[in-house]
C-alpha positions in Angstrom: 103.2 82.4 79.9 101.8 84.1 83.1 105.0 86.2 83.5 104.5 87.6 79.9 101.0 88.8 80.8 102.5 91.3 83.3 104.8 92.8 80.6 104.0 96.5 79.9 106.6 97.1 77.2 105.3 99.7 74.7 102.7 101.1 77.1 102.6 104.6 78.3 101.5 105.1 81.9 100.6 108.3 83.7 100.7 108.0 87.5 99.6 111.2 89.3 101.4 112.0 92.5 104.2 109.7 91.5 107.4 111.4 92.8 106.9 109.9 96.3 105.0 107.4 98.4 102.5 105.0 96.8 102.6 106.7 93.4 106.3 106.5 93.2 106.3 102.8 94.0 103.6 102.1 91.4 105.5 104.1 88.8 108.7 102.2 89.6 107.0 98.9 89.2 105.5 99.9 85.8 109.0 101.0 84.6 110.5 97.7 85.9 108.0 95.8 83.7 108.7 97.9 80.6 106.3 100.9 80.6 107.2 104.4 79.8 106.0 106.3 82.9 105.0 109.9 83.0 105.8 111.2 86.5 103.5 113.8 87.9 103.5 116.2 90.9 101.9 119.6 91.5 104.8 121.3 89.7 103.9 119.4 86.5 100.1 120.0 86.9 98.2 121.3 89.9 95.0 119.1 90.0 93.3 121.7 92.1 93.2 123.9 89.0 90.7 122.5 86.5 92.1 124.6 83.7 95.6 123.3 84.5 94.4 119.7 84.1 93.1 120.4 80.6 96.3 122.3 79.7 98.4 119.4 80.8 96.4 116.9 78.7 96.5 119.3 75.8 100.3 119.1 76.0 100.3 115.3 76.2 98.0 115.0 73.3 100.1 117.4 71.2 103.2 115.4 72.0 101.5 112.1 71.2 102.0 111.0 74.8 98.4 110.3 76.0 98.7 107.3 78.3 97.4 103.8 77.8 97.4 103.4 81.6 96.2 106.1 83.9 96.5 105.8 87.7 94.7 108.6 89.6 96.8 108.4 92.7 97.3 112.1 93.8 94.9 113.3 96.5 94.6 115.9 99.3 93.1 115.6 102.8 92.6 117.7 105.8 91.8 116.4 109.3 89.1 118.8 110.4 85.8 117.9 112.2 82.9 118.0 109.6 81.1 120.7 111.7 84.0 123.1 111.2 85.1 122.0 107.7 85.7 125.1 105.6 83.8 125.3 102.3 86.9 126.2 100.3 88.8 123.2 101.6 85.9 121.0 100.8 85.9 122.3 97.2 89.6 121.7 96.9 89.3 118.1 98.0 86.4 117.5 95.7 88.3 119.0 92.8 91.6 117.1 93.4 90.2 113.8 94.6 87.2 113.5 92.3 86.6 116.0 89.6 90.2 115.9 88.3 89.9 112.1 88.1 86.7 112.4 86.1 88.3 114.9 83.7 91.5 112.9 83.2 89.4 109.8 82.4 87.4 111.8 79.9 90.6 113.0 78.2 92.2 109.6 77.8 89.1 107.6 76.9 89.0 108.4 73.2 92.5 107.0 72.6 91.9 103.9 74.7 88.6 103.3 72.8 90.2 103.7 69.4 93.0 101.2 70.2 90.8 98.7 72.0 92.9 98.7 75.2 93.2 100.9 78.2 93.5 100.8 82.0 91.9 103.3 84.3 92.8 103.0 87.9 91.9 105.1 90.9 93.8 104.9 94.2 91.1 105.1 96.9 91.4 104.8 100.7 90.3 102.5 103.5 88.3 105.6 104.5 85.7 104.5 101.9 84.8 101.7 104.3 86.0 103.1 107.7 85.8 106.9 107.6 88.2 108.7 110.0 86.0 111.0 112.2 88.0 114.1 111.2 88.2 113.1 107.5 84.6 112.8 106.5 84.9 115.0 103.4 88.0 113.1 102.2 86.1 109.8 102.7 83.2 111.1 100.8 85.4 112.1 97.8 87.0 108.6 97.8 83.5 107.0 97.9 82.5 109.1 95.0 85.6 108.0 93.1 84.7 104.4 93.7 81.2 104.9 92.5 82.6 106.5 89.3 84.8 103.4 88.8 81.8 101.1 89.0 79.6 103.3 86.8 82.2 103.6 84.0 83.4 100.0 84.1 80.2 98.4 82.8 80.0 101.0 79.9 83.6 100.5 78.6 84.2 96.8 79.3 83.4 95.8 75.7 86.0 98.2 74.4 88.9 96.5 76.0 89.2 99.1 78.9 89.2 98.1 82.5 88.4 100.4 85.3 89.3 99.6 88.9 89.9 101.0 92.4 93.0 100.1 94.3 92.2 100.9 98.0 95.1 101.3 100.4 94.9 101.0 104.2 97.4 102.5 106.6 100.6 103.1 104.7 103.8 104.3 106.3 104.4 107.2 103.9 105.3 110.9 104.3 101.7 111.7 104.9 101.3 109.4 107.8 104.8 109.1 109.2 104.4 111.7 112.0 101.1 110.4 113.4 102.2 106.7 113.2 105.4 107.6 115.1 103.3 108.9 118.0 103.8 106.6 121.0 100.2 106.6 121.9 98.3 106.9 118.6 100.6 104.6 116.6 100.0 101.4 118.7 96.3 102.0 118.6 96.3 102.0 114.8 98.5 98.9 114.7 96.1 97.1 117.1 93.2 97.8 114.8 94.9 96.2 111.8 94.5 92.4 111.7 98.0 91.9 110.4 99.3 94.2 113.2 101.6 96.0 110.8 101.6 99.0 108.5 102.0 98.8 104.8 104.9 100.3 102.8 104.5 101.9 99.4 105.8 98.8 97.6 102.8 96.8 99.0 100.5 98.6 96.5 102.7 98.1 93.5 101.9 94.4 92.9 98.1 95.1 92.9 98.6 98.1 90.6 100.7 96.0 88.2 98.0 93.3 88.1 95.3 95.8 87.3 97.4 97.6 84.7 98.6 94.6 82.7 97.0 91.8 80.7 97.3 89.6 83.7 94.3 91.5 85.1 92.3 91.8 81.8 89.2 90.1 83.3 89.1 92.4 86.4 86.9 95.5 86.1 84.7 97.5 88.3 86.5 96.1 91.3 87.9 97.5 94.5 91.1 95.8 95.6 91.7 96.3 99.3 95.4 96.6 100.2 94.8 97.2 103.9 96.0 94.2 105.9 92.4 93.3 106.7 91.5 96.7 108.3 88.2 97.0 106.4 87.0 93.5 107.4 84.0 93.5 109.7 84.5 92.6 113.4 
């Protein structure tokens, strides 16, 4: 009975940034459980271009392929002290990490409402709770995304739509591999994680599957930390 609740057969899922890392692992898990997964990268649609986002969803709508499950995973970040952070880079991070998520949610909401079922999931960051000193803008965009989740969740809950934030900690992905391999920096990061280990992309897949399926139908407005305890106080 419980196993059946994880079944995604017949569902269409769009996972942004899903050709590598966490996004790929989530897409792979959804496919394993029966969903049709729309894979996305910047060649498919550059989220930094607001017009491109709408054009992409126009195509999906015309093809009858608007998703039942949307995972806003793609993001950009720059490690620059806030006192020196360029305005154009700040605008890029706000567009990709927050505004594109808002617009994608707006585009899929009518379908989800009409069918009485939908899953909206953001992929946040432990920086929401523990901002990196040189990624204050990135942390701010992820905090904004989390607030969007909580604000929308209450409004759409009665329509069979859940809205949640999956929040990774330190994952050994392409983005982090070089810094984690540093013989000085890497051990410092490990020591700060209560589990004393990094995550791998597949560690996010189970939580995403829960939030995307009927097994998680009663979870909404939540932030699920997948961080090995890094965000815990102390």
